[in-house]
Each structure stands twice: as C-alpha cells, then as structure tokens.
C-alpha positions in Angstrom: -74.4 -3.5 35.7 -78.1 -2.4 36.2 -79.2 -5.1 33.6 -76.9 -7.7 35.4 -78.3 -6.8 38.7 -81.9 -7.0 37.2 -81.2 -10.7 36.4 -80.4 -10.5 32.8 -78.2 -13.5 32.2 -76.9 -12.2 28.7 -75.8 -8.9 30.4 -73.4 -10.9 32.7 -72.4 -13.1 29.8 -71.3 -10.0 28.0 -69.3 -9.0 31.0 -67.6 -12.4 31.1 -66.9 -12.2 27.3 -65.4 -8.8 27.6 -63.1 -9.5 30.6 -62.0 -13.0 30.2 -58.8 -12.2 28.4 -57.5 -9.7 31.1 -58.6 -12.2 33.8 -56.7 -15.0 32.3 -53.5 -12.9 31.9 -53.9 -11.8 35.5 -54.3 -15.3 36.8 -51.2 -16.4 34.7 -49.2 -13.4 35.8 -49.9 -14.1 39.5 -48.9 -17.8 39.2 -52.0 -19.8 38.2 -50.1 -21.6 35.4 -52.2 -24.4 34.0 -54.9 -23.7 36.5 -55.7 -20.2 35.2 -58.8 -21.2 33.4 -60.2 -22.8 36.5 -59.1 -19.7 38.6 -60.9 -17.3 36.3 -64.1 -19.5 36.1 -64.2 -19.5 39.9 -63.5 -15.9 40.0 -66.3 -15.1 37.7 -68.6 -17.3 39.6 -67.6 -15.5 43.0 -68.0 -12.1 41.2 -71.5 -13.0 40.2 -72.4 -14.2 43.9 -70.9 -11.0 45.2 -72.8 -8.6 42.9 -74.7 -7.2 45.8 -71.4 -5.8 47.3 -70.3 -4.2 44.0 -70.3 -0.5 44.5 -72.8 1.3 42.1 -70.9 3.4 39.5 -67.5 1.6 40.2 -65.6 0.1 37.3 -66.1 -3.6 36.9 -62.6 -4.7 35.6 -60.6 -3.6 38.6 -63.2 -5.2 41.0 -63.0 -8.4 39.0 -59.3 -8.5 38.7 -59.0 -8.2 42.6 -61.2 -11.3 42.8 -59.2 -13.0 40.3 -55.8 -12.3 42.1 -57.3 -13.4 45.5 -58.6 -16.7 43.8 -55.2 -17.3 42.3 -53.6 -16.8 45.8 -56.3 -19.2 47.3 -55.6 -21.8 44.7 -51.8 -21.7 45.1 -52.1 -21.7 49.0 -54.5 -24.7 48.9 -52.4 -26.5 46.6 -49.4 -26.0 48.9 -46.9 -25.2 46.1 -44.6 -22.4 45.1 -45.4 -20.5 41.9 -44.3 -22.4 38.9 -42.1 -19.9 36.9 -41.7 -22.4 33.9 -45.4 -23.0 33.7 -46.4 -19.2 33.8 -43.7 -18.7 31.0 -45.1 -21.5 28.9 -48.7 -20.2 29.2 -47.5 -16.6 28.6 -45.7 -17.7 25.5 -48.6 -19.8 24.4 -50.8 -16.5 24.6 -48.6 -14.6 22.3 -49.0 -14.1 18.5 -46.9 -16.6 16.5 -43.9 -15.0 15.1 -44.1 -15.0 11.3 -41.7 -17.2 9.3 -40.3 -14.0 7.6 -39.0 -12.8 11.1 -35.3 -12.7 11.8 -34.6 -15.7 14.1 -32.0 -13.7 15.9 -34.6 -11.0 16.7 -37.0 -13.6 17.9 -34.2 -15.2 20.2 -33.3 -12.0 21.7 -36.9 -11.0 22.4 -37.3 -14.5 24.2 -34.2 -14.0 26.1 -35.5 -10.6 27.3 -38.8 -12.0 28.2 -37.2 -14.7 30.3 -34.9 -12.3 31.9 -37.8 -9.9 32.8 -40.0 -12.7 34.1 -37.1 -13.9 36.4 -36.5 -10.3 37.6 -40.1 -9.9 38.4 -40.1 -13.1 40.5 -37.3 -11.5 42.5 -39.4 -8.5 43.4 -41.4 -8.2 46.7 -45.2 -9.2 46.1 -46.2 -5.5 46.3 -43.8 -4.5 43.6 -44.5 -7.4 41.5 -48.3 -6.7 41.8 -48.0 -2.9 40.7 -45.7 -3.8 37.8 -48.0 -6.5 36.6 -51.1 -4.5 36.8 -49.7 -1.4 35.2 -47.6 -3.0 32.5 -48.5 -6.6 31.8 -52.2 -6.1 32.2 -52.0 -2.5 30.7 -54.2 -0.8 33.3 -53.8 3.0 33.9 -52.6 4.3 37.2 -56.2 4.8 38.5 -57.3 1.4 37.7 -54.2 0.0 39.2 -54.9 2.0 42.4 -58.6 0.8 42.5 -57.6 -2.8 41.9 -55.0 -2.9 44.6 -57.0 -0.8 46.9 -54.0 1.7 47.3 -53.9 5.4 47.0 -52.6 6.7 43.7 -49.5 8.2 45.2 -48.6 4.8 46.7 -49.1 3.2 43.1 -46.6 5.8 41.8 -44.1 5.4 44.5 -44.1 1.6 44.5 -44.0 1.5 40.7 -41.1 3.8 40.8 -39.2 1.8 43.2 -39.9 -1.5 41.5 -38.9 -0.1 38.1 -35.6 0.9 39.7 -35.2 -2.5 41.2 -35.9 -4.1 37.8 -33.4 -1.8 36.2 -30.8 -2.8 38.6 -31.5 -6.5 38.3 -31.7 -6.4 34.4 -28.7 -3.9 34.2 -30.8 -1.9 31.4 -33.2 1.0 31.2 -36.6 -0.3 32.5 -38.5 2.7 31.6 -42.3 2.6 30.7 -42.8 1.0 27.3 -39.8 -1.4 27.5 -41.3 -3.3 30.6 -44.4 -4.4 29.0 
C-alpha cells in the first residue's frame, strides 16, 4: 500500500490482479449478474480514488469487498430491478470448473440440484444473514475478515452466521454445517 500511495501504478495493478477474482465472485453473489465486471471495475476505480481514507495497516481485501458490495447495491438500485437469481446462477456456473467427461452424470446432476437449492435458500434469508454466509463460505473469508468487511463485531458475525446456518438447515432439510455450505 505504501507503493500505491507513493503513486506507483504497477503496485495498484498488482492489487487489482490479486483481488479481481474475489471481487467478481462478491459482485455476482450479491446480485450483479451480467453487470459484475462493470461493478468491479467501478469499485476498483472508487477504491483508488479513496486511497486517502484507507486506514494504514488495514487489510485491503475486506475494504475492497465492502466497496464492491456497496457498488453492487448502487447498480441494482439505480437499475430499479430485483436481483436476478437465474442470471446469478448462470454466472456462478460459468465460473466453475468444467466437469470432466469421465465424471458420473448422476453425481453432476445431484451437485447441480444442490447448488440450485442452496441458491434459492440463500435468497430467502434476510440481507444480513445472506451477507454473512456469502462472505464466510462462498467468498471463503475467515471470521475476522468477514467481521472487518461487514463492519460488525466478531461476536455478531458468529451469532448471525449460526442463525443463518440454522435457517438454511431448516429450509434445505439437511445438515448445513461448515464445509457443506460452500
């Protein structure tokens, strides 16, 4: 960050390259759909403009993801439309590795069905519960990063995550424990 603040363009380019993937996943997960790339580009631009407000010694990723989520909300709000579940699913599916031909089609179909059910169940959660599950499991952030990104105390992350997982378990009718969610 010191190099970025000193005006080194390549240093910021390195940050962009390192965080573009997670920023795209966040934009898609929060409903940007086909506009995810535009949202991320705008978020990186806003982050660059706001470098003066970036707290020295803080982690860049949580700060950036907060900007991405805010930019996603602004984009959706200005477009005046609800989140497009089908579009988000399509983008998420497109970002996944291709299933090898040797894979069992029944296993692939079951995985796709589970993913569809999970996406639908996530959409039924409150915004706070959807956020905490998305950051913690879909974006693979640890508890501390999730807390920093959302601006919540760690205890709040734990309690909301616990409640969200219980709601998901109830909606899905299965065990919604740690590794099964992501």
